[in-house]
C-alpha positions in Angstrom: 20.6 28.6 -10.0 17.4 30.4 -11.0 14.3 28.3 -11.4 11.6 29.1 -13.8 7.9 28.8 -12.7 7.6 25.5 -14.7 10.7 24.1 -12.9 9.3 25.1 -9.5 6.0 23.4 -10.3 7.8 20.3 -11.6 9.9 19.9 -8.4 7.1 20.6 -6.1 5.0 17.9 -7.7 8.0 15.5 -7.8 8.6 16.1 -4.0 4.9 15.4 -3.3 5.2 11.9 -4.9 8.5 11.2 -3.2 7.0 12.2 0.1 3.9 10.0 -0.4 5.7 6.8 -1.5 9.1 7.1 0.1 9.5 9.8 2.8 6.1 9.1 4.5 6.5 5.3 4.8 10.1 5.5 5.9 9.6 8.2 8.5 6.2 6.9 9.9 7.9 4.5 12.4 9.8 7.4 13.9 6.6 9.5 14.0 4.7 6.8 15.7 7.4 6.6 18.4 7.2 10.4 19.0 3.5 10.8 19.1 2.0 7.5 20.2 -0.7 7.6 22.9 1.3 6.7 26.0 -1.5 6.7 28.5 -4.5 4.7 27.2 -7.5 4.9 29.5 -8.0 1.1 29.7 -11.0 0.0 31.7 -10.7 -2.8 34.3 -14.0 -4.3 33.1 -13.4 -7.9 31.9 -17.0 -8.6 30.6 -17.0 -9.4 27.0 -19.3 -7.3 24.9 -22.0 -8.6 22.6 -20.7 -8.6 19.0 -22.6 -8.5 15.7 -20.7 -9.7 12.6 -22.1 -8.2 9.4 -21.4 -9.6 6.0 -22.9 -8.1 2.8 -23.0 -10.8 0.1 -23.8 -10.7 -3.6 -23.5 -13.8 -5.8 -21.1 -15.4 -3.3 -22.2 -19.0 -4.0 -18.6 -20.1 -4.7 -17.3 -19.0 -1.2 -20.2 -18.5 1.2 -20.4 -22.0 2.6 -16.6 -21.9 3.2 -17.2 -18.6 5.0 -19.9 -20.0 7.2 -17.8 -22.9 8.2 -15.1 -20.5 9.1 -17.5 -18.5 11.3 -18.4 -21.7 13.1 -14.8 -22.1 14.2 -14.8 -18.7 15.9 -13.6 -18.8 19.5 -16.2 -16.5 21.2 -19.1 -17.2 23.5 -22.0 -18.2 21.2 -24.6 -16.2 23.3 -22.5 -13.1 22.7 -22.0 -13.6 19.0 -24.5 -12.6 16.4 -23.8 -13.4 12.7 -25.8 -11.6 10.1 -25.3 -12.3 6.4 -27.1 -10.0 4.0 -28.0 -11.4 0.6 -28.2 -8.3 -1.6 -30.5 -9.7 -4.3 -28.1 -12.5 -5.5 -29.0 -14.3 -8.7 -27.3 -17.5 -7.5 -27.7 -19.9 -4.6 -26.1 -17.6 -1.9 -29.3 -17.2 0.1 -30.2 -20.9 -0.1 -26.8 -21.9 1.3 -27.0 -19.4 4.1 -30.5 -20.6 5.1 -29.2 -24.2 5.6 -27.2 -22.9 8.7 -30.1 -21.1 10.4 -30.0 -23.7 13.2 -26.3 -22.9 13.7 -27.0 -19.3 14.6 -26.4 -17.9 11.1 -29.0 -15.3 10.4 -30.0 -14.4 6.8 -31.1 -10.8 6.0 -32.5 -10.8 2.4 -33.0 -7.8 0.2 -35.6 -8.0 -2.5 -33.2 -6.6 -5.2 -29.6 -5.7 -5.6 -29.4 -2.2 -4.1 -25.7 -2.0 -3.3 -23.4 -2.9 -0.5 -24.0 0.4 1.3 -27.7 -0.1 1.4 -27.3 -3.7 2.7 -24.9 -2.6 5.4 -27.4 0.0 6.6 -30.0 -2.7 6.7 -27.8 -5.1 8.6 -26.8 -2.4 11.2 -30.5 -1.7 11.8 -31.0 -5.3 12.8 -27.8 -5.7 14.7 -28.1 -5.9 18.5 -24.4 -6.0 19.4 -22.5 -3.3 21.2 -19.6 -3.9 18.7 -20.1 -4.3 15.0 -17.6 -6.4 13.1 -17.5 -5.9 9.3 -16.2 -8.7 7.2 -16.1 -9.7 3.5 -17.5 -13.0 2.3 -14.2 -14.2 0.9 -12.1 -13.3 4.0 -11.2 -16.2 6.2 -10.6 -15.5 9.9 -8.4 -16.9 12.6 -10.5 -18.4 15.4 -9.4 -15.8 18.0 -10.1 -12.8 15.7 -13.2 -11.5 17.5 -11.5 -11.6 20.9 -8.5 -9.7 19.4 -10.8 -7.1 17.8 -12.9 -6.3 20.9 -9.9 -6.1 23.3 -8.9 -2.5 22.4 -12.5 -1.3 23.1 -11.8 -1.5 26.8 -10.4 2.0 26.2 -13.6 4.1 25.9 -11.9 6.5 23.5 -11.3 3.8 20.9 -14.1 3.8 18.4 -12.7 1.6 15.6 -10.3 -1.3 15.4 -8.9 -2.6 12.1 -7.7 -6.2 11.7 -4.7 -7.4 9.7 -5.5 -8.8 6.2 -2.9 -11.1 4.7 -3.2 -11.5 0.9 -1.9 -14.7 -0.6 -1.3 -15.4 -4.2 -1.8 -18.9 -5.8 -1.6 -17.7 -9.4 1.9 -16.2 -9.3 0.8 -13.6 -11.8 2.4 -10.2 -12.0 -0.9 -8.7 -10.9 -1.2 -11.0 -7.9 2.4 -10.5 -6.8 2.1 -6.7 -7.2 -1.1 -6.6 -5.3 0.4 -8.6 -2.4 3.5 -6.3 -2.3 1.3 -3.3 -2.2 -0.8 -4.7 0.6 2.3 -5.7 2.6 3.3 -2.0 2.5 -0.2 -0.9 3.3 -0.4 -3.2 6.3 2.9 -1.7 7.7 1.5 1.8 7.3 -1.7 0.8 9.1 0.3 -0.8 11.9 2.1 2.5 12.7 -1.0 4.6 12.2 -2.6 2.2 14.7 0.2 2.9 17.2 -0.9 6.6 16.9 -4.6 5.6 17.2 -5.3 7.6 14.1 -5.8 4.9 11.5 -7.0 6.7 8.4 -9.5 4.3 6.8 -10.3 0.8 7.8 -10.1 -2.3 5.6 -13.5 -3.6 4.6 -12.3 -7.2 4.8 -12.0 -7.0 8.6 -12.7 -4.1 11.0 -14.9 -3.3 14.0 -16.6 -0.2 15.4 -18.9 0.7 18.3 -22.5 0.4 17.2 -23.2 3.8 18.7 -20.7 5.4 16.3 -22.1 4.0 13.1 -23.0 6.6 10.5 -25.6 5.7 7.9 -24.0 5.2 4.5 -25.1 7.4 1.6 -26.8 5.3 -1.2 -27.3 7.8 -4.0 -23.8 7.4 -5.2 -21.2 4.6 -4.7 -19.2 5.0 -1.5 -16.2 3.2 0.0 -18.1 2.0 3.0 -15.0 1.1 5.1 -13.3 4.4 4.6 -16.5 6.4 5.1 -17.5 4.7 8.3 -14.0 4.9 9.9 -13.5 8.5 8.8 -16.8 9.4 10.5 -15.6 7.7 13.7 -12.5 10.0 13.6 -14.6 13.1 12.8 -16.7 12.3 15.9 -13.6 12.6 18.1 -13.0 8.9 18.7 -9.7 7.0 17.9 -9.1 4.3 15.3 -6.4 1.7 15.9 -4.9 -1.4 14.3 -4.5 -4.8 15.8 -1.9 -6.9 13.8 -2.9 -10.0 15.7 -6.5 -10.0 14.5 -5.8 -11.8 11.3 -7.9 -12.6 8.2 -6.7 -13.9 4.8 -7.8 -13.5 1.2 -6.6 -14.6 -2.2 -5.3 -11.9 -4.6 -7.3 -11.1 -7.7 -8.0 -13.9 -10.1 -7.6 -11.9 -13.3 -6.4 -8.4 -14.1 -9.5 -7.0 -15.8 -11.7 -7.7 -12.8 -9.3 -6.1 -10.4 -9.0 -3.1 -12.7 -12.8 -2.7 -12.7 -12.9 -3.0 -8.9 -10.2 -0.3 -8.6 -12.1 2.0 -11.0 -15.2 1.7 -8.7 -13.0 2.4 -5.6 -11.5 5.4 -7.3 -15.0 6.7 -8.3 -16.3 6.2 -4.8 -13.3 8.0 -3.2 -13.8 11.0 -5.4 -17.6 10.9 -5.0 -17.3 12.0 -1.4 -13.9 13.7 -1.5 -15.3 17.0 -0.1 -16.8 15.2 2.9 -13.3 13.9 3.8 -11.4 17.2 3.5 -12.3 18.3 7.1 -9.6 15.7 8.0 -7.1 18.4 6.9 -8.1 20.5 9.9 -4.9 22.3 11.0 -6.0 22.1 14.6 -5.6 18.3 14.4 -2.2 18.4 12.7 -1.2 14.8 13.1 -4.5 13.5 11.6 -4.2 16.0 8.8 -0.7 14.9 8.0 -1.7 11.2 7.9 -4.7 11.8 5.7 -2.7 14.0 3.3 0.3 11.6 3.1 -1.5 8.2 3.2 -4.7 8.9 1.2 -5.1 12.2 -0.5 -1.8 12.2 -2.3 -2.3 8.5 -3.4 -5.7 9.4 -4.8 -4.1 12.3 -6.7 -1.0 10.3 -7.9 -2.2 9.7 -11.5 -3.1 13.4 -11.9 0.3 14.5 -10.4 2.2 11.9 -12.6 0.5 13.1 -15.8 1.3 16.8 -14.9 4.9 15.7 -14.2 5.3 14.0 -17.6 3.9 17.1 -19.4 6.2 19.5 -17.4 9.2 17.2 -17.9 8.6 17.1 -21.7 8.5 20.9 -21.7 11.7 21.1 -19.6 13.6 18.9 -22.1 13.9 22.1 -24.2 16.1 23.6 -21.5 18.8 20.9 -22.3 19.6 20.4 -18.7 20.7 16.8 -18.1 18.7 16.3 -15.0 15.4 16.5 -17.0 16.7 13.9 -19.4 17.5 11.6 -16.5 14.0 12.1 -14.9 12.3 11.4 -18.2 14.5 8.3 -18.8 13.7 6.9 -15.3 10.0 7.5 -16.0 10.2 5.6 -19.3 12.2 2.7 -17.7 9.5 2.4 -15.0 6.7 2.4 -17.6 8.6 -0.2 -19.7 9.1 -2.4 -16.7 5.4 -2.1 -16.0 3.9 -2.8 -19.4 6.3 -5.7 -20.1 5.4 -7.0 -16.6 9.1 -7.4 -15.7 8.1 -6.0 -12.3 4.7 -7.2 -10.9 4.7 -4.3 -8.5 5.3 -1.7 -11.3 2.5 -3.3 -13.4 0.1 -3.3 -10.5 1.0 0.3 -9.6 0.5 1.5 -13.2 -2.7 -0.4 -13.7 -4.3 0.8 -10.5 -3.4 4.4 -11.1 -5.0 4.3 -14.5 -8.0 2.9 -12.7 -7.9 5.7 -10.1 -7.7 8.3 -12.8 -10.7 6.8 -14.7 -12.6 6.6 -11.4 -12.0 10.3 -10.7 -13.4 11.2 -14.1 -16.4 9.0 -13.7 -17.2 10.7 -10.4 -18.1 13.8 -12.4 -20.8 11.9 -14.3 -24.2 10.6 -13.1 -24.4 7.0 -11.7 -27.2 4.7 -12.8 -28.4 2.5 -10.0 -26.9 1.6 -6.7 -26.1 -2.1 -7.4 -22.6 -3.5 -7.5 -20.8 -6.3 -9.2 -18.4 -8.6 -7.5 -15.1 -9.7 -9.0 -13.6 -13.2 -8.8 -10.8 -13.7 -6.3 -8.1 -16.5 -6.5 -9.7 -18.7 -3.8 -13.0 -19.3 -5.6 -13.4 -23.0 -6.5 -16.2 -25.4 -7.0 -18.3 -25.8 -3.8 -17.5 -29.5 -3.8 -13.9 -28.7 -2.8 -14.9 -26.7 0.3 -12.7 -27.6 3.3 -12.4 -26.2 6.8 -10.8 -22.8 6.9 -8.5 -23.2 9.9 -5.9 -25.5 8.2 -5.8 -23.2 5.2 -5.2 -20.1 7.4 -2.5 -21.8 9.4 -0.7 -23.0 6.2 -1.0 -19.5 4.8 0.7 -17.9 7.8 3.5 -20.5 7.8 4.1 -20.0 4.1 4.3 -16.2 4.5 6.7 -16.6 7.4 9.0 -18.9 5.4 9.0 -16.5 2.4 9.6 -13.3 4.4 13.0 -11.9 3.7 15.4 -12.0 6.6 16.4 -8.6 8.2 19.5 -6.9 6.8 22.6 -7.4 8.9 25.3 -4.9 9.8 27.8 -5.7 7.1 26.6 -4.7 3.6 28.7 -3.7 0.6 28.6 -3.3 -3.1 31.1 -3.0 -6.0 30.3 -1.9 -9.6 32.0 -1.0 -12.8 30.8 1.2 -15.6 31.3 4.4 -17.6 30.9 8.1 -16.8 30.8 10.8 -19.5 30.3 14.4 -20.1 26.9 15.3 -21.4 28.7 17.4 -24.1 30.5 14.4 -25.5 28.7 11.2 -25.0 31.0 9.3 -27.3 33.9 9.3 -24.8 33.4 6.4 -22.5 35.5 7.1 -19.3 36.1 4.2 -17.0 34.5 4.2 -13.6 34.9 1.8 -10.6 32.7 2.3 -7.5 32.3 0.7 -4.1 30.3 1.3 -0.9 30.0 0.1 2.6 26.5 0.4 3.9 24.7 0.5 7.2 21.2 -0.9 6.8 18.6 1.3 8.5 16.2 -1.4 7.5 15.8 -3.7 4.5 14.9 -0.8 2.2 17.1 2.1 3.3 20.9 2.0 3.5 23.4 4.8 4.4 27.1 4.6 4.1 30.3 5.8 2.5 31.5 5.3 -1.1 34.8 5.4 -2.9 35.2 5.8 -6.7 38.0 5.7 -9.3 37.4 7.9 -12.4 39.7 8.8 -15.2 39.2 11.7 -17.7 42.0 11.9 -20.2 45.0 12.9 -18.0 42.9 13.6 -15.0 42.4 11.0 -12.3 39.8 11.5 -9.6 39.1 9.4 -6.4 35.7 10.6 -5.0 35.0 9.9 -1.4 31.3 10.4 -0.6 28.6 10.0 1.9 25.9 7.9 0.2 22.3 6.7 0.5 20.6 3.8 -1.2 16.9 3.3 -1.2 14.9 0.3 -2.4 11.5 1.3 -3.4 8.7 -0.8 -2.0 7.6 -2.5 -5.3 8.2 -6.1 -6.0 10.3 -8.7 -4.1 12.8 -10.0 -6.8 13.1 -7.0 -9.1 12.9 -3.7 -7.2 13.4 -0.1 -8.3 16.1 1.7 -6.4 17.4 5.3 -5.9 20.9 6.4 -5.1 22.4 9.6 -3.7 26.0 10.6 -3.2 27.8 13.8 -2.1 31.4 14.3 -1.3 34.9 15.4 -2.5 36.9 14.0 -5.5 40.6 13.9 -4.6 43.2 13.8 -7.4 45.3 16.1 -9.6 42.2 18.2 -10.2 40.3 17.9 -6.9 36.8 19.2 -6.7 33.3 18.7 -5.1 31.1 16.0 -6.5 27.4 15.0 -6.1 25.2 12.6 -8.1 21.7 11.2 -8.1 20.4 8.2 -10.0 18.4 5.1 -9.9 17.9 1.7 -11.5 17.1 -1.9 -10.6 18.0 -4.1 -7.7 17.6 -7.7 -8.9 17.6 -10.2 -6.1 19.9 -13.2 -6.8 19.4 -14.8 -3.4 18.6 -14.0 0.2 21.8 -12.1 0.6 22.9 -10.8 -2.9 21.5 -8.5 -5.6 22.6 -7.5 -9.1 22.6 -3.7 -9.5 22.0 -1.9 -12.7 22.3 1.9 -12.0 22.4 5.1 -14.0 22.0 8.8 -13.3 23.4 12.3 -13.3 26.7 13.4 -11.8 28.0 16.9 -11.2 31.7 17.8 -10.7 32.2 21.4 -9.7 34.9 22.1 -12.3 34.1 19.5 -15.0 30.3 20.2 -15.1 27.5 17.9 -16.0 28.0 14.1 -16.5 26.0 11.0 -16.8 27.0 7.5 -15.6 25.9 3.9 -16.1 27.3 1.0 -14.1 26.5 -2.6 -13.1 27.6 -4.3 -9.9 26.9 -6.7 -7.0 25.4 -5.9 -3.6 26.1 -8.3 -0.7 24.2 -8.4 2.6 26.4 -10.5 4.9 
């Protein structure tokens, strides 16, 4: 088949998105096994380093006292722990609350006016005396052992940065909150495997640590993602960045959608403000780091631009009357419909955040006015009279997440479905189709197996036997998008090769069962182009 330049561009862009959101996360565990650092140069020194904890706060009256009480529960020698809270010109009682705890070792660093988080972090680092700097957000609650966990990897002198594990919890149950939590669960898994490679691309501002000697002054003329900028500079200086899943902090998801959208716009703008300073990470002489940066970050930042280009190209290609382009357009419309109606919280979050990223990229081309920043409300902000100790809350959060986590897929998995399959030339003829598969679960998201169908076209009966793949996309927990691929041979009185590709929805009915609604494109070597639609049941026994 000859492809036109437009088709080539379409499939190249499509493959880039598939790589970013499917191939990269699925293959990263195998990559981490192949290229992990097997011989870490761990020092025998057992002396704990002095640690400075830096918090930049702006109008954090609702959570700052809860945060300080959480700090006081930290299990680390007090003489080796320095806690600096910077008040960035707050208009509320943040500074007053922090000053109350001066006798407890909490040190206030006050800025005369709101100059922005980057300027405050530069100010805090200038006053910090610790060998290790720990960066933490005001609304992030920490486990008592978190400092010990964060400093442990620094016994290897080549480690320059350690990122902790942030767990997002959702009290609201809103589509935005559930989508944000699903996204962050996937992000944490990616960070875990990048950490095994000691090439974590970008820390998480809620909880990470670096060597004080590797700190790079943050630019303040334009907004910057401080956590990403700081950790990227550590990598560019030749040190390693790793991830410790046992260094745990928790946060609530966003309180309302408009605030989270504005925050993501600022993040998008900040990413594109300094995009050219990050491009040296694509250095071909450091291929592993270049691959991780391209797959994990750069393609995500460019996702809205790629998606818009795909929609335009797909619209143009509809004129070719090839069924595959009607299928791709249909799948795109189904995804958008699931997002805008909030049927899928993950789809809604994904669409909203990519709109924000696109807007941020456009704003990066304009002039910024002032370096100040506005904070957005999170779900854990309550009246200060309800403040309680953080430790019981954190433990309850961890236990709740453990109870809600899906159990791993077992060896015996099967599905059965019924539906129709029709030639694209005569959609009014609804030919009966029965399908079934036995699957081997690679993990909870990826299944490979064999499938058998029964299809009848007039006087022709076909029984396709196929090798198959079934992939749940990492969006949502109850209603998940899915993709299917089949290739094999159709036995019968007009035997021929068969392949098909499609997608749809995997709707969880319980811990071990799902309702499947699937459709797509089918090709029979002799019969030509067909489309199919079927519903069925998937059982994980």
